[in-house]
N, C-alpha and C positions, 0 to 999 in steps of 0.2 A: 504493500500500500504506500509506503514511504517512497519507493522507487518511482511509482506513478506520479507522486507530487514533485519529485525531483526532476522527472523527465516527462512533462505533459505531452510532448510530441508523440509519445508511445501510447496514448489513450486508446483503449480497445485492445491492446496487446498485453497479455499476461505471460511473463516468463515461466516456462514449464519447469524451470529448475530453481527458482527463487535465488537465494544467495549462494547456493552450492553448485549451480549449473556449471558444467564444463564448457570450455571453448568449443569442443567437438559438437555438443548438442546445439549450441548457438549457430554453428556453421550448418548443421543439418536443417535447422529451422529456416535459415536464410534460403537454402536451396529448395526447400519445400515451397516456400512462398514464391520464389522465382518461377517454380513450375506452375503454380496456380495462375500467376500473371501471364505466363506463356499460353495457358489454356484459354484465358480470357481474350488474349490477342487473336487466337485462332477462332474465336466465336463460340467456344464451349460454354454451355450454361453452368452457372454456379449453383451450389445448394443455396436456396433462397428462403426468405420469410414468406408466410402465406399471402402477404400483400404485394408480392413481386409484380403481379399483373398491373396493379395500380401504379407502381414505379415506372413500368414500361409506358403507361399512358402519360405520365408526367414528362418522360423523355420525348415522346412523340409530340406532345403539346409544345415543348420548348423548341423542338426542331422546326415545327410549322411556324411558331411565333417568330423565331429568328429569321426565317426566310421572308416572311411578310414585312416585318419591321425593317429589314435591310433594304427591301425594295421601296418602302415608304420613305425611309430616310434619304435615299438617293434622290428621289423625285422632290421631296419637300425641301431638302437643303439646296437643291438647284433653284427652286422657286425663290427661296430666301436670298440666295446669292445674286439673283437677277437684279435686285434693287441696288446691290453694291456695284455691279458692273454698269448699270444704268446711271448711277451717280457719277461714276468716273467718266463715262461718255458724255454726259450732260456738261460736266465741268470742262472737258476739252472743247466741246462745241461752243460753250460760252466764251472761253478764252479766245478761240479762233475767230469767232464773230466779232468780238471786241477789237481784235487786231485788224480785221477787215474794215471795221467802222473807222478806225484811225487812218486808214489809207484814203478814205473818201467819206466825208460827212456832208450830205446835201444840205443839211440844216445850217451849216456854217458857210456854204458856198453862196457868193453873191451872184445871182443870175443877171444876165444882160437884159435891161429893160426893153431893148429894141428887138429881143429874140423871142418871138411868140412861142416857138417850140419849147424854150426853156420854161416859160410860164405854164405851158400845158403839162410838162413833165413834173413841175413842182406841185401842181394840183393833184396829179396822179399819185405822187409819192405820199401825200398827206393821208391817203386812205389806209395805209398800213403802218405798223410801228417801225421805228428806225432800227437799224442793226444794233445800236447801242442798247435800246430797250429790249430787243430780243435776246441779246447776250446776258442782260441782267435777269431776264426771265429764266433762261437756262441755268444760270447760277443758282437761282432760287430752287428750281427743279432738282438740281444736283444736291443741294443741301437737304431738301425734304427726303429724297431717296436715301441719302446717307443715314439720316435719323430713322427712317423707316426700316432700313436694314438692321441697325443696332437694336431697335425695339423687337423686330422679328427674330433676331438671333437669340435674344434673351428669353422670349416667350415661346419660340417654336424650335429653333435649331438646338439650343442647349437641352431642352427637355427630351427631345427625341434621341439625342446622343446619350443622355442619362439612362433612357430606357434600354438602349443597346448595352450599356455597361451593366445594368441590372440583370439582363438576360445572361450575360457572362458570369455574374455572381451566382445566379441560380444554377447554371451548369456546374460551377465549382462546388456547390453544395451537393449536387448529385455525384460528382467525382469523389467527394469525401465519403459519401455513403458507399460508393463502390469500393473504396479502400477498406471500409469496415467489413464489407462482404468478403473481400479477399482475405482479410485477417481471420474471419470466422472459418472460411473454407480451408485456410492453411492448417488450422487446428484440427479440422475434420480429417484432412489428409494425413496429418501427423498421427491421429488416433488409429487410422487404418494401418499405417506403417508400423506402429508400435504393437498393435494387435497381431499383425503378421509375424513380427519379430518374436513376440511372446509365445505364439503358437509354435514357432520353430524351436525356441529354447525348451519349451515343455516337451516337445517331441524328442529332442536330443537328450533331455534329462531322463525321459522314460526309457529310452533304449540304452543309455550309458550314463547313469547318475554320477555326477561329479560335483564337488563343493563349489568349484568355479562357476559351473553352469547354474547352480542354485542361487549363487550371489547375483549372477546376471539376470536371473528371473525376477528376483526381488527388486533389483534396480530398475529393470524395464517396466515392471508393474507400477512402481512409484511414478515413473515418467508418464506412463499411460494414464494414471489417476490424475496427475497434474494437467495433462492435455485435455482430459474430460472436463476438469474444472475450468480451464482456460477457455474451452469452447463454449461453455455455458455463459461465462462472463462476456465473451466476444459476441455471442448471439444477443444477449441483453443490450449490449452497446449498439449493435446493428438495429435492433428493434426500436431503441430510443431515438437514434438519429433518423430512422425512417419516418417515425411519427412527427419528428420535428420538421422534416422536409415537407410532409403533407400539410402541416399547419402553415408553414411559411409559404407554400405554393398557393394555398387558398387566398392568403392575403396578397400575394404577388399578382395573381390573376385579376383580382378586383382593382389593385393599384394600377396595373397596366391599362386596363379598360378606362379607368377614370382619367389617367394621364393623357391617353390618346384623345379622348373626347375634349378635354380642356385645351389640349394643344391646338387642335384644328378650330375650335371656337375662338381662341386667341388669335390664330392666323387670320380668321375672317374679320375680327375686330380691327386688326392692324390694317388690312386691306381697305376697310370702310373708312377708318379714321384718316388715313393718309391719301386716299383717293379724293376725298373732299378738298384737301389742301392742294393736291396736284391739279385738280379740275380748275381751281381758282387761278392758278398760274397759267395753265394752258389757255383758258378763256381770254387772258390778256393779249394773246396773239391773234385772236379773231377780230375782224373789222368792227364788230359790235361790242367788243370787250374793252376793258380799261386801257389796253395797250394801243388802241387805234389812235391815229392822229399824228404819227411820226415822231412823237417826243420820246 
């Protein structure tokens, strides 16, 4: 018990030899566990708890959820990033238009009073906003889109990234449960090995009794008893962590559903709020808008 407190990383593993275990038995345990892991890698089913089918359902749910959320994240993050790219493009447009305005500003050009065509062109130009006004509008559009992106990132991008991280955490919880299952199966295999060794020794002792063989029988029986005790403790630990996974998974499912709903509601609110501001600026470019008149 004290060893478990000193080494919490070995939770679920009970040494079959206590404080008198030989290095040889530790090595045997290591290779038995390695063999169990190899079986798992080959797809061999482990000895499981009665609710193993429910665990499979959890794994299937997480796999499906991960696939869907990955696709949603890709599309959603793209939509959010559009505002950032738009802001950059609007800024460049505004600067370029302002530079173009500086090369020729009809409002500061003195027309020839005797040139009727100049007067006609001046009247035509007054129907639309000047390039300077347009550049200022694009600067405003750029600023709005930048703020929209920042708001969208906080309310949409970050939450969906957090959901992906939570899925990874849920998978990690399942992996830890799998580790407990491997530990339990290691002791079960160890019991089989020691039972076989004990039968072999008993047979040998029956045919040719020797003091050395009898001592080996006693020692092997002790190890077998310890393996039986360890398997029971490992099974209890496996059942405990399994129930914890089920409880956490129920909360996880409700949490993901609530987060996804809120995420897209927030996305809609951002679109509505900033669309109004963007519409105001775009309307300034229209002849009937506030930008008309060439100023």
